[in-house]
C-alpha positions as MATLAB code, in Angstrom:
seq = 'MCFPQLLAFSHGDFVEKTYHRYFQFLEWFEAQRHSDIPLAVDSGNLLVDAESNSSASLVCRLPLILRQDKIHSITSLQEDIANPGHYALILIQAGRASIAVALEDEIIYSKQIQKYMVRATQGKSQLSYLNQKGKSRLGSRIRLRQSAEFFAEIDAKLKLLNQEYDLKQLFLSCSPKLKGFWYQASSTKVFDKKDPRWRRIPFMVRPPGQVEMFRIHKLLCRSTLIYSNLLPI';
ca = [
     -10.080  -11.396  -14.087;
     -11.449  -13.513  -11.031;
      -9.250  -15.679   -8.950;
     -11.328  -18.226   -6.826;
      -9.822  -20.214   -4.090;
     -11.860  -22.854   -2.105;
     -10.470  -23.821    1.408;
     -12.394  -26.888    2.790;
     -12.369  -27.866    6.290;
     -13.339  -30.884    8.298;
     -17.256  -31.151    9.155;
     -18.437  -29.540    5.876;
     -16.984  -25.999    6.763;
     -15.592  -24.177    3.976;
     -14.196  -20.673    2.852;
     -14.291  -19.703   -0.639;
     -12.191  -16.624   -1.590;
     -12.423  -14.773   -4.984;
     -10.081  -11.948   -5.891;
     -11.390   -8.812   -7.990;
      -9.644   -6.052   -9.740;
     -10.800   -2.514   -8.655;
     -13.446   -1.975  -11.594;
     -14.640   -5.347  -11.034;
     -15.259   -4.455   -7.493;
     -17.007   -1.296   -8.437;
     -19.279   -3.185  -10.741;
     -20.240   -5.702   -8.229;
     -20.936   -3.006   -5.271;
     -23.233   -1.155   -7.607;
     -25.028   -4.121   -8.369;
     -25.409   -5.094   -4.559;
     -26.315   -1.434   -3.843;
     -29.274   -1.366   -6.204;
     -30.500   -4.828   -4.612;
     -32.715   -4.994   -1.567;
     -29.995   -6.993    0.303;
     -28.698   -5.235    3.544;
     -25.146   -3.826    3.463;
     -22.907   -2.718    6.333;
     -19.266   -1.586    6.565;
     -17.003   -2.781    9.344;
     -13.323   -2.670    9.954;
     -12.468   -2.680    6.094;
     -15.086   -5.315    5.322;
     -18.208   -4.839    3.402;
     -20.968   -7.095    4.947;
     -23.488   -8.533    2.750;
     -26.905   -9.376    4.089;
     -25.546   -8.405    7.343;
     -28.837   -8.745    9.076;
     -29.283  -12.304    8.105;
     -29.332  -15.287   10.614;
     -27.928  -17.609    7.892;
     -25.207  -20.241    8.889;
     -23.211  -18.965    5.742;
     -21.658  -15.321    5.362;
     -20.683  -13.324    2.162;
     -18.126  -10.692    3.114;
     -16.184   -8.386    0.826;
     -12.685   -7.232    1.938;
     -12.326   -3.708    0.476;
      -9.284   -2.952   -1.447;
      -6.543   -1.179    0.662;
      -6.861    2.084   -0.987;
     -10.513    1.994    0.336;
      -9.609    0.766    3.907;
      -9.757    4.082    5.604;
     -11.127    5.146    9.102;
     -13.038    7.635    7.410;
     -15.010    4.865    5.483;
     -17.295    3.479    8.374;
     -20.597    3.186    6.545;
     -22.050    2.652    3.108;
     -22.502    6.200    2.425;
     -19.038    7.280    3.393;
     -17.656    4.161    0.956;
     -19.963    5.666   -1.766;
     -18.554    9.170   -1.049;
     -15.124    8.156   -1.403;
     -15.796    6.133   -4.531;
     -17.432    9.009   -6.074;
     -14.843   11.550   -5.136;
     -11.231    9.689   -5.086;
      -8.257   11.287   -4.051;
      -4.585   10.950   -5.495;
      -2.601    8.743   -3.365;
       1.125    7.963   -3.478;
       2.979    4.714   -3.283;
       6.634    4.934   -2.018;
       9.023    1.774   -2.128;
      12.208    2.228   -0.668;
      15.285   -0.081   -0.462;
      18.865    0.755    0.051;
      20.043    2.674   -3.044;
      16.709    1.973   -4.851;
      13.268    3.780   -4.707;
      10.398    3.818   -6.687;
       7.582    6.257   -6.431;
       4.169    6.656   -8.102;
       0.996    8.760   -7.720;
      -2.287    6.842   -8.701;
      -5.862    7.767   -8.965;
      -8.488    4.804   -8.245;
      -6.677    2.073   -9.962;
      -4.604    3.919  -12.302;
      -0.695    5.032  -12.110;
      -0.554    8.294  -13.567;
       2.937    9.064  -12.617;
       5.916    6.950  -11.791;
       9.682    7.755  -11.028;
      12.424    5.694  -10.426;
      15.559    6.641   -8.190;
      19.035    4.720   -7.964;
      22.188    5.688   -5.923;
      25.278    3.874   -5.060;
      24.518    3.060   -1.438;
      25.494   -0.614   -1.054;
      29.095   -2.076   -0.696;
      29.407   -4.409   -3.573;
      31.407   -7.217   -1.528;
      28.996   -7.242    1.324;
      25.539   -6.549    0.144;
      24.684   -3.939    2.941;
      24.198   -0.313    2.714;
      27.166    2.149    3.745;
      24.797    3.605    6.361;
      24.533    0.182    8.146;
      28.182   -0.417    7.718;
      29.134    2.696    9.509;
      27.102    1.899   12.386;
      29.123   -1.154   12.880;
      32.954   -0.134   11.755;
      32.719    3.666   12.163;
      35.693    4.503    9.755;
      35.214    5.902    6.390;
      37.428    5.730    3.387;
      36.963    7.179   -0.106;
      34.739    4.647   -1.549;
      32.609    4.962    1.913;
      32.558    8.516    1.666;
      31.223    8.467   -2.033;
      28.438    6.304   -0.729;
      27.606    8.475    2.021;
      27.183   11.511   -0.274;
      25.036    9.180   -2.533;
      23.012    8.307    0.380;
      22.356   11.805    1.186;
      21.457   12.717   -2.420;
      19.184    9.608   -2.550;
      17.036   10.730    0.295;
      17.089   14.458   -0.518;
      15.867   13.275   -4.060;
      12.912   11.247   -2.627;
      12.102   14.316   -0.546;
      12.065   16.964   -3.399;
      10.130   14.483   -5.372;
       7.423   14.144   -2.733;
       7.144   17.705   -2.117;
       6.546   18.406   -5.647;
       4.082   15.764   -6.143;
       2.109   16.594   -2.869;
       1.689   20.321   -4.156;
       0.665   18.994   -7.418;
      -1.672   16.392   -6.493;
      -2.744   17.187   -2.801;
      -1.928   13.479   -1.885;
      -4.581   12.069    0.297;
      -2.795    8.610    1.313;
       0.960    7.760    1.463;
       1.385    4.001    1.028;
       4.928    3.227    2.043;
       7.370    0.101    2.005;
      10.673    0.883    3.794;
      12.447   -0.823    6.515;
      12.301    0.659   10.068;
      16.289    1.076   10.066;
      16.284    2.609    6.761;
      13.144    4.887    7.541;
      15.218    5.857   10.448;
      18.072    7.060    8.233;
      15.665    8.708    6.078;
      14.100   10.909    8.752;
      17.581   11.601   10.123;
      18.924   12.916    6.735;
      17.081   16.187    6.827;
      15.450   18.367    9.431;
      12.709   19.321    7.439;
      10.497   16.561    5.998;
       7.711   16.942    3.371;
       5.501   14.616    5.639;
       5.857   14.173    9.426;
       6.217   10.674   10.959;
       2.942   10.918   12.540;
       1.120   12.180    9.588;
      -2.312   10.423    9.574;
      -1.906    9.762    5.809;
       0.769    7.236    6.098;
      -0.139    3.681    5.237;
       2.117    0.504    5.507;
       2.176   -1.764    2.460;
       1.528   -5.007    3.938;
       3.093   -7.009    1.135;
       6.419   -8.469    0.656;
       8.200   -6.013   -1.657;
      10.847   -7.014   -4.055;
      13.609   -4.808   -5.216;
      11.779   -1.423   -6.277;
      11.270   -0.566   -9.924;
       8.643    0.001  -12.137;
       7.507   -3.563  -12.637;
       7.470   -4.091   -8.931;
       5.321   -0.856   -8.520;
       2.786   -1.922  -10.683;
       2.534   -5.238   -9.024;
       2.133   -3.650   -5.627;
      -0.322   -1.239   -7.093;
      -2.243   -4.095   -8.236;
      -2.502   -5.610   -4.790;
      -3.359   -2.458   -3.291;
      -6.519   -2.180   -5.442;
      -7.488   -5.762   -5.200;
     -10.785   -6.619   -3.133;
     -11.522  -10.323   -1.820;
     -15.029  -11.717   -1.913;
     -15.119  -14.243    0.901;
     -17.942  -16.812    1.080;
     -17.938  -18.897    4.278;
     -20.005  -20.867    6.910;
     -17.376  -20.113    9.411;
     -18.322  -17.123   11.734;
     -16.724  -14.925   12.166;
     -14.442  -14.689    9.265;
];
């Protein structure tokens, strides 16, 4: 399914955007590649008829799963499409996590993790509460233990998945504060903070769960075709 959007500006300027699912992008890319139209890759964009002096331009914003530093030419783009690697999606909020492994536009594994980390009356995680208050009663100690188990379960699952699938990319949605707690929870992490495979998910993420995981994955696999007479796009 395509999702067209037309943005009109003054003096006849316009930007038309059409969104495509991953398999539609592959079909479109193959059609362009077998034509005589010059193609080029630049900063995550596929430039169509890049050598043209026309006042209008056609650009395809690559799916996020294909926007990688190693993809800097049509040849490298073809190679990555022909030999796709598994990648992980990790959505983490206080007490809730959703982890998935995908190949191209298909999720092949999904796991939901939930622990008792949030103070019911205040809606904040116990970790944040202790940073402000310090003292811990029975309920607080239970939440702290659950927090440690929460992060340990995430680490254990990611370790197994990396061993099984040799993950090539790691798409993460996690607040900086919670990510800091996650890395403090264990001295041995599956992936280093500076691991080049980390990718930030640039979308607003709702409470993690299977439905939300499928929605975010769909966005990561979506391409955007942009036709405009505004340069640069």
